[in-house]
C-alpha positions in Angstrom: -10.0 -144.9 -18.2 -6.4 -146.5 -19.4 -6.1 -149.9 -19.1 -2.8 -150.7 -17.8 -1.5 -154.1 -18.9 0.7 -154.8 -16.3 -2.0 -154.2 -13.4 -3.8 -157.4 -14.1 -3.8 -159.8 -11.4 -2.1 -157.8 -9.1 -3.0 -157.6 -5.1 -4.0 -154.2 -4.6 -4.7 -153.4 -0.5 -6.8 -149.9 -0.3 -7.2 -148.4 3.6 -11.4 -146.1 3.8 -11.8 -148.0 0.7 -16.0 -146.8 2.2 -16.1 -144.3 1.1 -16.4 -142.3 -2.1 -12.8 -141.9 -3.1 -11.9 -145.4 -1.7 -14.9 -146.8 -3.3 -13.3 -145.4 -6.6 -10.1 -146.6 -5.9 -11.2 -149.7 -6.0 -14.1 -149.6 -8.2 -10.5 -148.6 -10.7 -8.3 -151.0 -10.2 -11.0 -154.2 -10.5 -11.6 -152.2 -14.0 -7.8 -153.3 -14.3 -8.5 -156.8 -12.9 -6.4 -156.5 -9.7 -7.2 -158.7 -6.8 -8.7 -155.7 -4.4 -8.2 -156.5 -0.8 -10.8 -153.2 1.2 -10.4 -152.2 3.7 -13.6 -150.6 6.3 -14.3 -150.1 9.5 -18.0 -149.6 10.3 -19.3 -149.7 7.1 -19.3 -152.5 4.9 -22.4 -151.4 2.6 -21.1 -149.9 0.1 -18.6 -152.3 -0.9 -20.7 -155.3 -0.7 -23.0 -153.1 -3.2 -19.8 -152.9 -6.0 -19.2 -156.6 -4.9 -22.1 -157.4 -6.7 -22.4 -155.4 -9.0 -18.9 -154.4 -10.5 -18.3 -156.7 -13.2 -14.5 -157.7 -11.8 -16.8 -158.1 -8.2 -15.4 -161.2 -8.0 -12.2 -159.7 -7.2 -13.1 -157.3 -4.1 -11.9 -158.9 -1.1 -14.0 -157.0 1.5 -11.8 -156.9 5.4 -13.1 -155.4 8.5 -10.3 -153.3 10.3 -9.8 -151.3 13.2 -6.4 -149.2 12.0 -7.0 -148.0 15.1 -5.8 -151.1 17.2 -2.4 -152.5 16.6 -3.0 -156.3 17.2 -6.2 -155.9 14.7 -3.3 -154.5 11.9 -1.1 -157.3 12.7 -3.5 -160.2 12.4 -4.8 -158.5 9.3 -1.7 -158.6 7.4 -0.8 -162.4 8.7 -4.4 -163.2 7.6 -3.0 -162.1 3.9 0.4 -163.2 4.5 -1.8 -166.8 4.4 -4.0 -165.7 1.1 -1.4 -164.1 -0.8 2.6 -164.9 -1.3 2.9 -161.1 -2.1 1.1 -157.4 -2.1 1.9 -155.2 -5.2 0.2 -151.9 -3.8 -1.0 -150.2 -1.2 -3.0 -147.5 -1.4 -2.9 -145.6 2.1 -6.7 -143.6 2.2 -8.1 -143.8 5.8 -8.7 -140.3 7.5 -11.0 -138.1 9.5 -11.6 -134.8 9.6 -12.6 -132.7 12.9 -12.4 -128.9 11.8 -12.2 -126.4 14.3 -10.5 -122.8 14.9 -7.5 -123.7 16.5 -8.5 -121.0 19.7 -11.7 -123.7 19.9 -9.8 -127.1 19.5 -9.0 -129.4 22.5 -6.0 -132.1 22.7 -8.6 -134.8 21.7 -9.6 -133.3 18.0 -6.2 -132.1 17.7 -4.5 -136.4 18.5 -7.3 -137.8 16.8 -6.3 -136.8 13.4 -3.5 -137.6 13.5 -3.4 -140.7 15.2 -6.1 -141.1 12.0 -4.2 -139.7 9.1 -0.8 -140.2 10.1 0.0 -142.8 13.1 -2.1 -145.4 11.8 -0.9 -145.0 8.2 2.7 -146.0 9.7 1.5 -148.8 11.4 0.0 -150.7 8.5 2.1 -149.4 5.8 5.0 -151.4 8.6 3.6 -154.6 9.1 2.4 -154.8 4.9 6.4 -154.2 4.4 7.2 -158.1 3.9 4.5 -158.4 1.6 5.8 -155.4 -0.1 8.7 -155.4 -0.3 8.2 -159.8 -1.8 6.7 -158.4 -5.1 8.8 -157.3 -8.1 7.5 -153.9 -8.6 5.7 -152.9 -4.9 4.7 -149.4 -4.6 3.0 -147.2 -1.8 -0.2 -144.4 -2.4 -0.7 -142.3 0.6 -3.2 -140.1 0.3 -2.8 -136.5 1.7 -4.5 -133.3 0.8 -3.5 -129.9 -0.1 -4.2 -128.7 3.0 -0.6 -130.0 3.3 0.8 -127.2 0.8 -1.4 -124.4 1.8 -3.6 -122.6 5.2 -6.6 -124.6 5.1 -8.7 -122.6 8.4 -10.3 -124.0 11.1 -8.4 -127.1 10.0 -4.7 -126.9 12.4 -4.7 -130.6 12.7 -5.9 -131.9 9.7 -3.4 -129.6 7.8 -0.8 -130.5 10.6 -1.5 -134.2 9.9 -1.7 -134.1 5.8 1.9 -132.0 5.6 3.4 -135.1 8.1 2.1 -137.4 5.8 3.6 -136.1 2.6 7.7 -135.4 5.0 6.8 -139.6 5.6 6.2 -140.3 2.0 9.5 -138.3 0.9 11.8 -139.6 3.5 10.5 -143.5 3.2 10.3 -143.3 -0.7 14.2 -142.8 0.3 14.8 -145.4 2.1 12.7 -148.4 0.2 13.4 -146.8 -3.2 16.5 -149.3 -3.3 14.6 -152.4 -2.0 12.0 -152.0 -5.4 9.5 -150.7 -3.6 8.3 -147.2 -4.9 6.3 -144.0 -2.9 4.5 -141.2 -3.4 1.7 -139.2 -2.5 -1.8 -137.6 -4.4 -2.7 -134.6 -2.4 -6.3 -134.3 -3.6 -8.6 -130.0 -3.7 -12.2 -130.1 -2.6 -13.7 -133.8 -4.5 -17.2 -134.2 -4.7 -18.2 -136.7 -2.1 -20.4 -137.0 0.6 -18.3 -135.6 2.8 -18.1 -132.0 0.8 -21.4 -132.2 1.2 -21.4 -131.3 4.9 -19.7 -128.1 4.1 -20.8 -125.3 4.1 -22.8 -124.7 0.2 -21.4 -120.7 1.0 -17.9 -122.3 1.0 -18.3 -124.3 -1.7 -19.0 -122.0 -3.7 -16.4 -119.5 -3.4 -13.7 -122.1 -3.2 -15.2 -123.3 -7.0 -14.6 -120.0 -7.8 -11.1 -119.7 -6.1 -10.3 -123.0 -9.3 -9.5 -122.3 -12.4 -11.4 -124.6 -14.2 -14.2 -123.3 -12.3 -16.0 -127.1 -11.1 -15.4 -129.6 -8.1 -13.1 -132.3 -8.7 -14.1 -136.2 -9.3 -13.2 -139.7 -6.9 -12.3 -140.6 -10.6 -9.6 -137.9 -11.3 -8.5 -139.3 -8.2 -8.5 -143.3 -8.0 -7.1 -142.2 -12.4 -3.7 -140.3 -10.7 -3.3 -143.3 -7.8 -3.9 -146.2 -11.1 -1.0 -144.5 -13.0 1.2 -144.1 -9.9 0.9 -148.2 -9.5 2.0 -148.8 -12.9 4.8 -148.9 -14.4 3.9 -146.1 -16.8 4.8 -144.1 -13.7 8.2 -146.4 -13.3 10.5 -143.9 -12.5 8.4 -141.6 -10.0 9.4 -141.9 -6.8 9.4 -139.5 -3.2 6.5 -137.4 -5.4 3.3 -135.5 -4.8 0.6 -135.9 -7.4 -1.5 -132.2 -7.0 -5.2 -133.1 -7.8 -6.7 -129.5 -8.3 -8.2 -127.9 -10.8 -5.5 -125.9 -10.3 -6.1 -124.1 -7.0 -2.8 -124.7 -5.5 -1.0 -123.5 -8.9 -3.3 -119.4 -8.5 
């Protein structure tokens, strides 16, 4: 991984840190010698293993928080304010899927995905804003999906949440850029992960065959892009969505 020396000792907050992509993001920022605050909801085992085994593991701070609980989010940010004077990077990575064809989708299927993927991102970003604005050059990276750009059958809830997240990213970028906070998004395609292992092998084969690179993406490739967007190497990139899909959307 390329070393971004301007990231050394920066404070980074990552949601959805216990998932495969979240773990890779944490590991990548640790490699950059950042102080990483990793949020999880219910299972910290993999994060603890990362802390125990990574050469920079002492820089990983594992925090439990249910982002659906606004009071818990407020208390989290109060805790962070007591620990650090500023937040340099916020990575909004937490998200869920509840795939079902629209005709069979109920209100709970739709609302739960919208709340988790969009509303919770708004709540945490709002609470963390003072810490972000205290940094000289802060960045926010929202993890969306190509499902917010192209049709994704059985994912009308997920697609809506991720498309909305892209609109949120652009407008937030326009509002915060004059205040020194850059906001961007990444839109991964199908990435090798535990979540994808639950997808039908036929679907995975069909998607892989449609990708010009003829393979799925790697979690590290998503993490590398997020780290780039957090560094001064991307200092003039604002309000953009970087698609990480091996060329699938291009087709």
